N, CA, C, O and the ligand as a Tripos MOL2 file, in Angstrom:
@<TRIPOS>MOLECULE
protein
  285   283    72     0     0
PROTEIN
NO_CHARGES

@<TRIPOS>ATOM
      1 N          -5.9740    1.9530   -8.6230 N.3       1 MET1
      2 CA         -7.1040    2.1790   -7.7260 C.3       1 MET1
      3 C          -7.7070    3.5450   -7.9820 C.2       1 MET1
      4 O          -7.0160    4.4840   -8.3760 O.2       1 MET1
      5 N          -9.0020    3.6390   -7.7520 N.am      2 ARG2
      6 CA         -9.6520    4.9370   -7.9040 C.3       2 ARG2
      7 C          -9.3180    5.8350   -6.7210 C.2       2 ARG2
      8 O          -9.1710    5.3770   -5.5880 O.2       2 ARG2
      9 N          -9.2050    7.1140   -7.0140 N.am      3 GLN3
     10 CA         -8.8370    8.0490   -5.9470 C.3       3 GLN3
     11 C          -9.8950    8.1150   -4.8530 C.2       3 GLN3
     12 O          -9.5800    8.3950   -3.6960 O.2       3 GLN3
     13 N         -11.1690    7.8530   -5.2230 N.am      4 ASP4
     14 CA        -12.2000    7.9370   -4.1830 C.3       4 ASP4
     15 C         -12.1540    6.7430   -3.2300 C.2       4 ASP4
     16 O         -12.8700    6.7060   -2.2280 O.2       4 ASP4
     17 N         -11.3000    5.7660   -3.5560 N.am      5 LEU5
     18 CA        -11.0670    4.6500   -2.6300 C.3       5 LEU5
     19 C         -10.3970    5.1320   -1.3440 C.2       5 LEU5
     20 O         -10.4790    4.4840   -0.3000 O.2       5 LEU5
     21 N          -9.7390    6.2780   -1.4440 N.am      6 MET6
     22 CA         -9.0690    6.8560   -0.2650 C.3       6 MET6
     23 C         -10.0370    7.0750    0.8960 C.2       6 MET6
     24 O          -9.6390    7.0900    2.0610 O.2       6 MET6
     25 N         -11.3300    7.2440    0.5510 N.am      7 GLU7
     26 CA        -12.3270    7.4850    1.6000 C.3       7 GLU7
     27 C         -12.5010    6.2700    2.5000 C.2       7 GLU7
     28 O         -12.8660    6.4080    3.6670 O.2       7 GLU7
     29 N         -12.2390    5.0640    1.9570 N.am      8 ILE8
     30 CA        -12.4470    3.8570    2.7570 C.3       8 ILE8
     31 C         -11.1480    3.1660    3.1550 C.2       8 ILE8
     32 O         -11.1510    2.2840    4.0140 O.2       8 ILE8
     33 N         -10.0340    3.5640    2.5320 N.am      9 LEU9
     34 CA         -8.7650    2.9210    2.8710 C.3       9 LEU9
     35 C          -8.2200    3.4600    4.1880 C.2       9 LEU9
     36 O          -8.1860    4.6700    4.4140 O.2       9 LEU9
     37 N          -7.7970    2.5460    5.0500 N.am     10 VAL10
     38 CA         -7.1530    2.9280    6.3050 C.3      10 VAL10
     39 C          -5.8800    2.1150    6.4720 C.2      10 VAL10
     40 O          -5.6700    1.1180    5.7810 O.2      10 VAL10
     41 N          -5.0450    2.5480    7.3840 N.am     11 CYS11
     42 CA         -3.8270    1.8260    7.6930 C.3      11 CYS11
     43 C          -4.1750    0.4400    8.2420 C.2      11 CYS11
     44 O          -4.9990    0.3320    9.1500 O.2      11 CYS11
     45 N          -3.5550   -0.6330    7.7010 N.am     12 PRO12
     46 CA         -3.8490   -1.9830    8.1750 C.3      12 PRO12
     47 C          -3.3530   -2.2340    9.5980 C.2      12 PRO12
     48 O          -3.7850   -3.1840   10.2500 O.2      12 PRO12
     49 N          -2.4620   -1.3960   10.0700 N.am     13 VAL13
     50 CA         -1.8940   -1.5990   11.4090 C.3      13 VAL13
     51 C          -2.7120   -0.8660   12.4710 C.2      13 VAL13
     52 O          -3.1310   -1.4660   13.4610 O.2      13 VAL13
     53 N          -2.9370    0.4320   12.2630 N.am     14 CYS14
     54 CA         -3.5750    1.2410   13.3000 C.3      14 CYS14
     55 C          -4.9620    1.7380   12.8990 C.2      14 CYS14
     56 O          -5.6250    2.4330   13.6690 O.2      14 CYS14
     57 N          -5.3990    1.3750   11.6790 N.am     15 LYS15
     58 CA         -6.7040    1.8180   11.1580 C.3      15 LYS15
     59 C          -6.7910    3.3380   11.0360 C.2      15 LYS15
     60 O          -7.8800    3.9120   10.9900 O.2      15 LYS15
     61 N          -5.6360    3.9670   10.9860 N.am     16 GLY16
     62 CA         -5.6000    5.4200   10.8720 C.3      16 GLY16
     63 C          -5.7030    5.8700    9.4270 C.2      16 GLY16
     64 O          -5.7360    5.0610    8.5000 O.2      16 GLY16
     65 N          -5.7510    7.1720    9.2630 N.am     17 GLU17
     66 CA         -5.8900    7.7790    7.9490 C.3      17 GLU17
     67 C          -4.5930    7.6600    7.1590 C.2      17 GLU17
     68 O          -3.5040    7.7460    7.7260 O.2      17 GLU17
     69 N          -4.7130    7.4610    5.8430 N.am     18 LEU18
     70 CA         -3.5430    7.3580    4.9790 C.3      18 LEU18
     71 C          -3.4460    8.5930    4.0970 C.2      18 LEU18
     72 O          -4.4560    9.1640    3.6840 O.2      18 LEU18
     73 N          -2.2130    8.9920    3.8170 N.am     19 THR19
     74 CA         -1.9670   10.1260    2.9260 C.3      19 THR19
     75 C          -1.5170    9.5940    1.5740 C.2      19 THR19
     76 O          -0.5570    8.8280    1.4830 O.2      19 THR19
     77 N          -2.2170   10.0070    0.5330 N.am     20 LEU20
     78 CA         -1.9200    9.5330   -0.8150 C.3      20 LEU20
     79 C          -0.9230   10.4520   -1.5120 C.2      20 LEU20
     80 O          -1.1030   11.6690   -1.5580 O.2      20 LEU20
     81 N           0.1170    9.8540   -2.0470 N.am     21 THR21
     82 CA          1.0500   10.5650   -2.9280 C.3      21 THR21
     83 C           0.9800    9.8890   -4.2850 C.2      21 THR21
     84 O           1.2150    8.6860   -4.3950 O.2      21 THR21
     85 N           0.6600   10.6480   -5.3110 N.am     22 ILE22
     86 CA          0.4600   10.0790   -6.6430 C.3      22 ILE22
     87 C           1.7160   10.2340   -7.4790 C.2      22 ILE22
     88 O           2.2510   11.3350   -7.6130 O.2      22 ILE22
     89 N           2.1880    9.1200   -8.0460 N.am     23 ALA23
     90 CA          3.3320    9.1690   -8.9530 C.3      23 ALA23
     91 C           2.8520    9.1300  -10.4050 C.2      23 ALA23
     92 O           3.3890    9.8250  -11.2670 O.2      23 ALA23
     93 N           1.8220    8.2980  -10.6640 N.am     24 ALA24
     94 CA          1.2610    8.2000  -12.0070 C.3      24 ALA24
     95 C          -0.2350    8.0190  -11.8950 C.2      24 ALA24
     96 O          -0.7100    7.1970  -11.1120 O.2      24 ALA24
     97 N          -0.9870    8.7900  -12.6820 N.am     25 VAL25
     98 CA         -2.4380    8.7420  -12.6300 C.3      25 VAL25
     99 C          -3.0020    8.7550  -14.0360 C.2      25 VAL25
    100 O          -2.4600    9.4150  -14.9220 O.2      25 VAL25
    101 N          -4.1020    8.0200  -14.2450 N.am     26 GLU26
    102 CA         -4.7810    7.9960  -15.5410 C.3      26 GLU26
    103 C          -6.2690    8.1270  -15.2800 C.2      26 GLU26
    104 O          -6.8600    7.2950  -14.5930 O.2      26 GLU26
    105 N          -6.8840    9.1890  -15.8370 N.am     27 ALA27
    106 CA         -8.2560    9.5450  -15.4830 C.3      27 ALA27
    107 C          -8.3140    9.6980  -13.9640 C.2      27 ALA27
    108 O          -7.5690   10.5080  -13.4110 O.2      27 ALA27
    109 N          -9.1790    8.9450  -13.2680 N.am     28 ASP28
    110 CA         -9.1630    9.0480  -11.8010 C.3      28 ASP28
    111 C          -8.5930    7.7770  -11.1780 C.2      28 ASP28
    112 O          -8.8430    7.4740  -10.0120 O.2      28 ASP28
    113 N          -7.8170    7.0360  -11.9800 N.am     29 GLU29
    114 CA         -7.1570    5.8330  -11.4800 C.3      29 GLU29
    115 C          -5.7020    6.1460  -11.1130 C.2      29 GLU29
    116 O          -4.9240    6.6210  -11.9400 O.2      29 GLU29
    117 N          -5.3610    5.8700   -9.8670 N.am     30 VAL30
    118 CA         -3.9620    6.0060   -9.4640 C.3      30 VAL30
    119 C          -3.2340    4.7330   -9.8660 C.2      30 VAL30
    120 O          -3.5450    3.6540   -9.3620 O.2      30 VAL30
    121 N          -2.2640    4.8500  -10.7720 N.am     31 LEU31
    122 CA         -1.5250    3.6750  -11.2480 C.3      31 LEU31
    123 C          -0.3390    3.3770  -10.3510 C.2      31 LEU31
    124 O          -0.0980    2.2320   -9.9690 O.2      31 LEU31
    125 N           0.3930    4.4240  -10.0240 N.am     32 THR32
    126 CA          1.5670    4.2680   -9.1730 C.3      32 THR32
    127 C           1.5590    5.3720   -8.1330 C.2      32 THR32
    128 O           1.2840    6.5330   -8.4360 O.2      32 THR32
    129 N           1.8630    4.9940   -6.9180 N.am     33 GLY33
    130 CA          1.8830    5.9980   -5.8720 C.3      33 GLY33
    131 C           2.2620    5.4040   -4.5420 C.2      33 GLY33
    132 O           2.8700    4.3370   -4.4560 O.2      33 GLY33
    133 N           1.8900    6.1130   -3.5260 N.am     34 ASP34
    134 CA          2.3300    5.7460   -2.1920 C.3      34 ASP34
    135 C           1.2580    6.1610   -1.1860 C.2      34 ASP34
    136 O           0.7290    7.2720   -1.2310 O.2      34 ASP34
    137 N           0.9580    5.2370   -0.2810 N.am     35 LEU35
    138 CA          0.0600    5.5540    0.8270 C.3      35 LEU35
    139 C           0.9050    5.6060    2.0890 C.2      35 LEU35
    140 O           1.6720    4.6890    2.3770 O.2      35 LEU35
    141 N           0.7550    6.6800    2.8270 N.am     36 PHE36
    142 CA          1.6030    6.8870    3.9970 C.3      36 PHE36
    143 C           0.7580    7.0360    5.2500 C.2      36 PHE36
    144 O          -0.1950    7.8140    5.2820 O.2      36 PHE36
    145 N           1.1170    6.2770    6.2880 N.am     37 CYS37
    146 CA          0.4750    6.4400    7.5880 C.3      37 CYS37
    147 C           1.3970    7.2470    8.4840 C.2      37 CYS37
    148 O           2.5000    6.8080    8.8100 O.2      37 CYS37
    149 N           0.9470    8.4180    8.8760 N.am     38 ALA38
    150 CA          1.7720    9.2940    9.7150 C.3      38 ALA38
    151 C           1.9250    8.7150   11.1120 C.2      38 ALA38
    152 O           2.9570    8.9160   11.7540 O.2      38 ALA38
    153 N           0.9080    7.9950   11.5960 N.am     39 ALA39
    154 CA          0.9580    7.4320   12.9490 C.3      39 ALA39
    155 C           2.0130    6.3370   13.0500 C.2      39 ALA39
    156 O           2.7330    6.2550   14.0450 O.2      39 ALA39
    157 N           2.1060    5.4870   12.0080 N.am     40 CYS40
    158 CA          3.0770    4.3790   12.0020 C.3      40 CYS40
    159 C           4.3610    4.7590   11.2760 C.2      40 CYS40
    160 O           5.3350    4.0070   11.3110 O.2      40 CYS40
    161 N           4.3760    5.9040   10.6240 N.am     41 THR41
    162 CA          5.4410    6.2980    9.6960 C.3      41 THR41
    163 C           5.7770    5.1380    8.7670 C.2      41 THR41
    164 O           6.9390    4.7790    8.5740 O.2      41 THR41
    165 N           4.7140    4.5640    8.1990 N.am     42 GLU42
    166 CA          4.8600    3.4060    7.3270 C.3      42 GLU42
    167 C           4.3100    3.7450    5.9460 C.2      42 GLU42
    168 O           3.2720    4.3940    5.8200 O.2      42 GLU42
    169 N           5.0310    3.2930    4.9040 N.am     43 HIS43
    170 CA          4.5940    3.5250    3.5280 C.3      43 HIS43
    171 C           4.0090    2.2500    2.9380 C.2      43 HIS43
    172 O           4.5180    1.1540    3.1680 O.2      43 HIS43
    173 N           2.9340    2.4080    2.1750 N.am     44 TYR44
    174 CA          2.3290    1.2940    1.4580 C.3      44 TYR44
    175 C           2.3080    1.6510   -0.0250 C.2      44 TYR44
    176 O           1.6540    2.6150   -0.4220 O.2      44 TYR44
    177 N           3.0170    0.8840   -0.8420 N.am     45 PRO45
    178 CA          3.1370    1.2490   -2.2610 C.3      45 PRO45
    179 C           1.8840    0.9090   -3.0690 C.2      45 PRO45
    180 O           1.1540   -0.0250   -2.7380 O.2      45 PRO45
    181 N           1.6470    1.6740   -4.1240 N.am     46 ILE46
    182 CA          0.6170    1.3550   -5.1080 C.3      46 ILE46
    183 C           1.3480    1.0280   -6.4090 C.2      46 ILE46
    184 O           2.0450    1.8760   -6.9650 O.2      46 ILE46
    185 N           1.1860   -0.2050   -6.8910 N.am     47 ASP47
    186 CA          1.8300   -0.6410   -8.1270 C.3      47 ASP47
    187 C           0.7810   -1.1890   -9.0710 C.2      47 ASP47
    188 O          -0.0940   -1.9540   -8.6640 O.2      47 ASP47
    189 N           0.8720   -0.7890  -10.3560 N.am     48 ASP48
    190 CA         -0.0960   -1.2550  -11.3570 C.3      48 ASP48
    191 C          -1.5310   -1.0260  -10.9010 C.2      48 ASP48
    192 O          -2.4210   -1.8210  -11.2020 O.2      48 ASP48
    193 N          -1.7480    0.0620  -10.1760 N.am     49 GLY49
    194 CA         -3.0950    0.4060   -9.7530 C.3      49 GLY49
    195 C          -3.5910   -0.3530   -8.5430 C.2      49 GLY49
    196 O          -4.7460   -0.2030   -8.1440 O.2      49 GLY49
    197 N          -2.7270   -1.1710   -7.9530 N.am     50 ILE50
    198 CA         -3.1470   -1.9950   -6.8190 C.3      50 ILE50
    199 C          -2.4140   -1.5540   -5.5500 C.2      50 ILE50
    200 O          -1.1890   -1.6480   -5.4750 O.2      50 ILE50
    201 N          -3.1630   -1.0740   -4.5560 N.am     51 PRO51
    202 CA         -2.5230   -0.6940   -3.3000 C.3      51 PRO51
    203 C          -2.1030   -1.9180   -2.5000 C.2      51 PRO51
    204 O          -2.8970   -2.8370   -2.2960 O.2      51 PRO51
    205 N          -0.8660   -1.9290   -2.0540 N.am     52 ASN52
    206 CA         -0.3310   -3.0310   -1.2480 C.3      52 ASN52
    207 C          -0.4820   -2.6590    0.2260 C.2      52 ASN52
    208 O           0.3600   -1.9710    0.8030 O.2      52 ASN52
    209 N          -1.5810   -3.1340    0.8170 N.am     53 LEU53
    210 CA         -1.8790   -2.7480    2.1910 C.3      53 LEU53
    211 C          -1.5840   -3.8660    3.1810 C.2      53 LEU53
    212 O          -2.2040   -3.9540    4.2410 O.2      53 LEU53
    213 N          -0.6310   -4.7150    2.8230 N.am     54 LEU54
    214 CA         -0.1950   -5.7140    3.7920 C.3      54 LEU54
    215 C           0.5840   -5.0190    4.9120 C.2      54 LEU54
    216 O           1.3810   -4.1200    4.6450 O.2      54 LEU54
    217 N           0.3580   -5.4290    6.1530 N.am     55 PRO55
    218 CA          1.1850   -4.8860    7.2270 C.3      55 PRO55
    219 C           2.6530   -5.1960    6.9580 C.2      55 PRO55
    220 O           2.9740   -6.2520    6.4150 O.2      55 PRO55
    221 N           3.5420   -4.2850    7.3340 N.am     56 PRO56
    222 CA          4.9790   -4.4170    7.0110 C.3      56 PRO56
    223 C           5.5820   -5.7490    7.4460 C.2      56 PRO56
    224 O           6.3950   -6.3210    6.7210 O.2      56 PRO56
    225 N           5.1930   -6.2550    8.6290 N.am     57 ASP57
    226 CA          5.7850   -7.5180    9.0850 C.3      57 ASP57
    227 C           5.3140   -8.6840    8.2360 C.2      57 ASP57
    228 O           6.0620   -9.6360    8.0140 O.2      57 ASP57
    229 N           4.0650   -8.6130    7.7540 N.am     58 MET58
    230 CA          3.5450   -9.6720    6.8850 C.3      58 MET58
    231 C           4.2310   -9.6280    5.5180 C.2      58 MET58
    232 O           4.5170  -10.6640    4.9180 O.2      58 MET58
    233 N           4.4910   -8.4060    5.0400 N.am     59 ARG59
    234 CA          5.2030   -8.2460    3.7700 C.3      59 ARG59
    235 C           6.5980   -8.8700    3.8620 C.2      59 ARG59
    236 O           7.0500   -9.5480    2.9400 O.2      59 ARG59
    237 N           7.2660   -8.6290    4.9870 N.am     60 ALA60
    238 CA          8.6040   -9.1840    5.2180 C.3      60 ALA60
    239 C           8.5460  -10.7080    5.2730 C.2      60 ALA60
    240 O           9.4210  -11.3900    4.7400 O.2      60 ALA60
    241 N           7.4940  -11.2430    5.9290 N.am     61 ALA61
    242 CA          7.3410  -12.6880    6.0310 C.3      61 ALA61
    243 C           7.1130  -13.3030    4.6560 C.2      61 ALA61
    244 O           7.6620  -14.3590    4.3420 O.2      61 ALA61
    245 N           6.2930  -12.6320    3.8300 N.am     62 MET62
    246 CA          6.0410  -13.1300    2.4780 C.3      62 MET62
    247 C           7.3090  -13.1290    1.6430 C.2      62 MET62
    248 O           7.5800  -14.0880    0.9210 O.2      62 MET62
    249 N           8.0790  -12.0710    1.7360 N.am     63 ALA63
    250 CA          9.3330  -11.9660    0.9990 C.3      63 ALA63
    251 C          10.2900  -13.0670    1.4320 C.2      63 ALA63
    252 O          10.9990  -13.6510    0.6120 O.2      63 ALA63
    253 N          10.3000  -13.3440    2.7350 N.am     64 ALA64
    254 CA         11.1840  -14.3910    3.2640 C.3      64 ALA64
    255 C          10.7530  -15.7630    2.7580 C.2      64 ALA64
    256 O          11.5920  -16.5880    2.3950 O.2      64 ALA64
    257 N           9.4240  -16.0110    2.7330 N.am     65 SER65
    258 CA          8.9550  -17.3340    2.2920 C.3      65 SER65
    259 C           9.1510  -17.4960    0.7940 C.2      65 SER65
    260 O           9.4010  -18.6070    0.3260 O.2      65 SER65
    261 N           9.0420  -16.4020    0.0240 N.am     66 GLU66
    262 CA          9.3080  -16.4920   -1.4080 C.3      66 GLU66
    263 C          10.7780  -16.8140   -1.6630 C.2      66 GLU66
    264 O          11.1100  -17.6000   -2.5510 O.2      66 GLU66
    265 N          11.6260  -16.2120   -0.8920 N.am     67 ALA67
    266 CA         13.0640  -16.4170   -1.0580 C.3      67 ALA67
    267 C          13.4510  -17.8460   -0.7090 C.2      67 ALA67
    268 O          14.3780  -18.4050   -1.2960 O.2      67 ALA67
    269 N          12.7410  -18.4360    0.2470 N.am     68 GLY68
    270 CA         13.0870  -19.7780    0.7020 C.3      68 GLY68
    271 C          12.1620  -20.8460    0.1610 C.2      68 GLY68
    272 O          11.9790  -21.8820    0.7990 O.2      68 GLY68
    273 N          11.5550  -20.6080   -1.0440 N.am     69 SER69
    274 CA         10.5440  -21.5190   -1.5490 C.3      69 SER69
    275 C          11.1150  -22.6040   -2.4580 C.2      69 SER69
    276 O          10.4180  -23.0540   -3.3680 O.2      69 SER69
    277 N          12.3350  -23.0310   -2.2490 N.am     70 GLY70
    278 CA         12.8690  -24.1660   -2.9860 C.3      70 GLY70
    279 C          12.6150  -25.4420   -2.2080 C.2      70 GLY70
    280 O          12.5030  -25.4100   -0.9830 O.2      70 GLY70
    281 N          12.5230  -26.5640   -2.9050 N.am     71 HIS71
    282 CA         12.2780  -27.8230   -2.1700 C.3      71 HIS71
    283 C          13.5610  -28.3810   -1.5560 C.2      71 HIS71
    284 O          13.5310  -29.4280   -0.9090 O.2      71 HIS71
    285 ZN         -0.8370    3.2230   10.8730 Zn       72 ZN72
@<TRIPOS>BOND
     1     1     2 1
     2     2     3 1
     3     3     4 2
     4     3     5 am
     5     5     6 1
     6     6     7 1
     7     7     8 2
     8     7     9 am
     9     9    10 1
    10    10    11 1
    11    11    12 2
    12    11    13 am
    13    13    14 1
    14    14    15 1
    15    15    16 2
    16    15    17 am
    17    17    18 1
    18    18    19 1
    19    19    20 2
    20    19    21 am
    21    21    22 1
    22    22    23 1
    23    23    24 2
    24    23    25 am
    25    25    26 1
    26    26    27 1
    27    27    28 2
    28    27    29 am
    29    29    30 1
    30    30    31 1
    31    31    32 2
    32    31    33 am
    33    33    34 1
    34    34    35 1
    35    35    36 2
    36    35    37 am
    37    37    38 1
    38    38    39 1
    39    39    40 2
    40    39    41 am
    41    41    42 1
    42    42    43 1
    43    43    44 2
    44    43    45 am
    45    45    46 1
    46    46    47 1
    47    47    48 2
    48    47    49 am
    49    49    50 1
    50    50    51 1
    51    51    52 2
    52    51    53 am
    53    53    54 1
    54    54    55 1
    55    55    56 2
    56    55    57 am
    57    57    58 1
    58    58    59 1
    59    59    60 2
    60    59    61 am
    61    61    62 1
    62    62    63 1
    63    63    64 2
    64    63    65 am
    65    65    66 1
    66    66    67 1
    67    67    68 2
    68    67    69 am
    69    69    70 1
    70    70    71 1
    71    71    72 2
    72    71    73 am
    73    73    74 1
    74    74    75 1
    75    75    76 2
    76    75    77 am
    77    77    78 1
    78    78    79 1
    79    79    80 2
    80    79    81 am
    81    81    82 1
    82    82    83 1
    83    83    84 2
    84    83    85 am
    85    85    86 1
    86    86    87 1
    87    87    88 2
    88    87    89 am
    89    89    90 1
    90    90    91 1
    91    91    92 2
    92    91    93 am
    93    93    94 1
    94    94    95 1
    95    95    96 2
    96    95    97 am
    97    97    98 1
    98    98    99 1
    99    99   100 2
   100    99   101 am
   101   101   102 1
   102   102   103 1
   103   103   104 2
   104   103   105 am
   105   105   106 1
   106   106   107 1
   107   107   108 2
   108   107   109 am
   109   109   110 1
   110   110   111 1
   111   111   112 2
   112   111   113 am
   113   113   114 1
   114   114   115 1
   115   115   116 2
   116   115   117 am
   117   117   118 1
   118   118   119 1
   119   119   120 2
   120   119   121 am
   121   121   122 1
   122   122   123 1
   123   123   124 2
   124   123   125 am
   125   125   126 1
   126   126   127 1
   127   127   128 2
   128   127   129 am
   129   129   130 1
   130   130   131 1
   131   131   132 2
   132   131   133 am
   133   133   134 1
   134   134   135 1
   135   135   136 2
   136   135   137 am
   137   137   138 1
   138   138   139 1
   139   139   140 2
   140   139   141 am
   141   141   142 1
   142   142   143 1
   143   143   144 2
   144   143   145 am
   145   145   146 1
   146   146   147 1
   147   147   148 2
   148   147   149 am
   149   149   150 1
   150   150   151 1
   151   151   152 2
   152   151   153 am
   153   153   154 1
   154   154   155 1
   155   155   156 2
   156   155   157 am
   157   157   158 1
   158   158   159 1
   159   159   160 2
   160   159   161 am
   161   161   162 1
   162   162   163 1
   163   163   164 2
   164   163   165 am
   165   165   166 1
   166   166   167 1
   167   167   168 2
   168   167   169 am
   169   169   170 1
   170   170   171 1
   171   171   172 2
   172   171   173 am
   173   173   174 1
   174   174   175 1
   175   175   176 2
   176   175   177 am
   177   177   178 1
   178   178   179 1
   179   179   180 2
   180   179   181 am
   181   181   182 1
   182   182   183 1
   183   183   184 2
   184   183   185 am
   185   185   186 1
   186   186   187 1
   187   187   188 2
   188   187   189 am
   189   189   190 1
   190   190   191 1
   191   191   192 2
   192   191   193 am
   193   193   194 1
   194   194   195 1
   195   195   196 2
   196   195   197 am
   197   197   198 1
   198   198   199 1
   199   199   200 2
   200   199   201 am
   201   201   202 1
   202   202   203 1
   203   203   204 2
   204   203   205 am
   205   205   206 1
   206   206   207 1
   207   207   208 2
   208   207   209 am
   209   209   210 1
   210   210   211 1
   211   211   212 2
   212   211   213 am
   213   213   214 1
   214   214   215 1
   215   215   216 2
   216   215   217 am
   217   217   218 1
   218   218   219 1
   219   219   220 2
   220   219   221 am
   221   221   222 1
   222   222   223 1
   223   223   224 2
   224   223   225 am
   225   225   226 1
   226   226   227 1
   227   227   228 2
   228   227   229 am
   229   229   230 1
   230   230   231 1
   231   231   232 2
   232   231   233 am
   233   233   234 1
   234   234   235 1
   235   235   236 2
   236   235   237 am
   237   237   238 1
   238   238   239 1
   239   239   240 2
   240   239   241 am
   241   241   242 1
   242   242   243 1
   243   243   244 2
   244   243   245 am
   245   245   246 1
   246   246   247 1
   247   247   248 2
   248   247   249 am
   249   249   250 1
   250   250   251 1
   251   251   252 2
   252   251   253 am
   253   253   254 1
   254   254   255 1
   255   255   256 2
   256   255   257 am
   257   257   258 1
   258   258   259 1
   259   259   260 2
   260   259   261 am
   261   261   262 1
   262   262   263 1
   263   263   264 2
   264   263   265 am
   265   265   266 1
   266   266   267 1
   267   267   268 2
   268   267   269 am
   269   269   270 1
   270   270   271 1
   271   271   272 2
   272   271   273 am
   273   273   274 1
   274   274   275 1
   275   275   276 2
   276   275   277 am
   277   277   278 1
   278   278   279 1
   279   279   280 2
   280   279   281 am
   281   281   282 1
   282   282   283 1
   283   283   284 2
@<TRIPOS>SUBSTRUCTURE
     1 MET1         2 RESIDUE 1 A MET
     2 ARG2         6 RESIDUE 1 A ARG
     3 GLN3        10 RESIDUE 1 A GLN
     4 ASP4        14 RESIDUE 1 A ASP
     5 LEU5        18 RESIDUE 1 A LEU
     6 MET6        22 RESIDUE 1 A MET
     7 GLU7        26 RESIDUE 1 A GLU
     8 ILE8        30 RESIDUE 1 A ILE
     9 LEU9        34 RESIDUE 1 A LEU
    10 VAL10       38 RESIDUE 1 A VAL
    11 CYS11       42 RESIDUE 1 A CYS
    12 PRO12       46 RESIDUE 1 A PRO
    13 VAL13       50 RESIDUE 1 A VAL
    14 CYS14       54 RESIDUE 1 A CYS
    15 LYS15       58 RESIDUE 1 A LYS
    16 GLY16       62 RESIDUE 1 A GLY
    17 GLU17       66 RESIDUE 1 A GLU
    18 LEU18       70 RESIDUE 1 A LEU
    19 THR19       74 RESIDUE 1 A THR
    20 LEU20       78 RESIDUE 1 A LEU
    21 THR21       82 RESIDUE 1 A THR
    22 ILE22       86 RESIDUE 1 A ILE
    23 ALA23       90 RESIDUE 1 A ALA
    24 ALA24       94 RESIDUE 1 A ALA
    25 VAL25       98 RESIDUE 1 A VAL
    26 GLU26      102 RESIDUE 1 A GLU
    27 ALA27      106 RESIDUE 1 A ALA
    28 ASP28      110 RESIDUE 1 A ASP
    29 GLU29      114 RESIDUE 1 A GLU
    30 VAL30      118 RESIDUE 1 A VAL
    31 LEU31      122 RESIDUE 1 A LEU
    32 THR32      126 RESIDUE 1 A THR
    33 GLY33      130 RESIDUE 1 A GLY
    34 ASP34      134 RESIDUE 1 A ASP
    35 LEU35      138 RESIDUE 1 A LEU
    36 PHE36      142 RESIDUE 1 A PHE
    37 CYS37      146 RESIDUE 1 A CYS
    38 ALA38      150 RESIDUE 1 A ALA
    39 ALA39      154 RESIDUE 1 A ALA
    40 CYS40      158 RESIDUE 1 A CYS
    41 THR41      162 RESIDUE 1 A THR
    42 GLU42      166 RESIDUE 1 A GLU
    43 HIS43      170 RESIDUE 1 A HIS
    44 TYR44      174 RESIDUE 1 A TYR
    45 PRO45      178 RESIDUE 1 A PRO
    46 ILE46      182 RESIDUE 1 A ILE
    47 ASP47      186 RESIDUE 1 A ASP
    48 ASP48      190 RESIDUE 1 A ASP
    49 GLY49      194 RESIDUE 1 A GLY
    50 ILE50      198 RESIDUE 1 A ILE
    51 PRO51      202 RESIDUE 1 A PRO
    52 ASN52      206 RESIDUE 1 A ASN
    53 LEU53      210 RESIDUE 1 A LEU
    54 LEU54      214 RESIDUE 1 A LEU
    55 PRO55      218 RESIDUE 1 A PRO
    56 PRO56      222 RESIDUE 1 A PRO
    57 ASP57      226 RESIDUE 1 A ASP
    58 MET58      230 RESIDUE 1 A MET
    59 ARG59      234 RESIDUE 1 A ARG
    60 ALA60      238 RESIDUE 1 A ALA
    61 ALA61      242 RESIDUE 1 A ALA
    62 MET62      246 RESIDUE 1 A MET
    63 ALA63      250 RESIDUE 1 A ALA
    64 ALA64      254 RESIDUE 1 A ALA
    65 SER65      258 RESIDUE 1 A SER
    66 GLU66      262 RESIDUE 1 A GLU
    67 ALA67      266 RESIDUE 1 A ALA
    68 GLY68      270 RESIDUE 1 A GLY
    69 SER69      274 RESIDUE 1 A SER
    70 GLY70      278 RESIDUE 1 A GLY
    71 HIS71      282 RESIDUE 1 A HIS
    72 ZN72       285 GROUP 0 **** ****
C-alpha cells in the first residue's frame, strides 16, 4: 500500500486514527508493516503490500471457517 493511503485509512472498529509501523518499504509502497489502533489496542498487519483491515472478530471467524472447511 502507498504511504499516503494512511490519510484515508481508519480503524474498522472505532473509525479512529491508525499508527503505521513499517517493516519493509519499496519506493513509497509499504510492503510489510503494522497498523495499530491505540483506542482499541488492536494491530492490523500489512502483508505483500495489502493492509488487512478486517475487524479482529471477523478475522477469527474467517480463520475458524477455513479450519473447518472440510465436507
Ligand atoms: Zn480502533
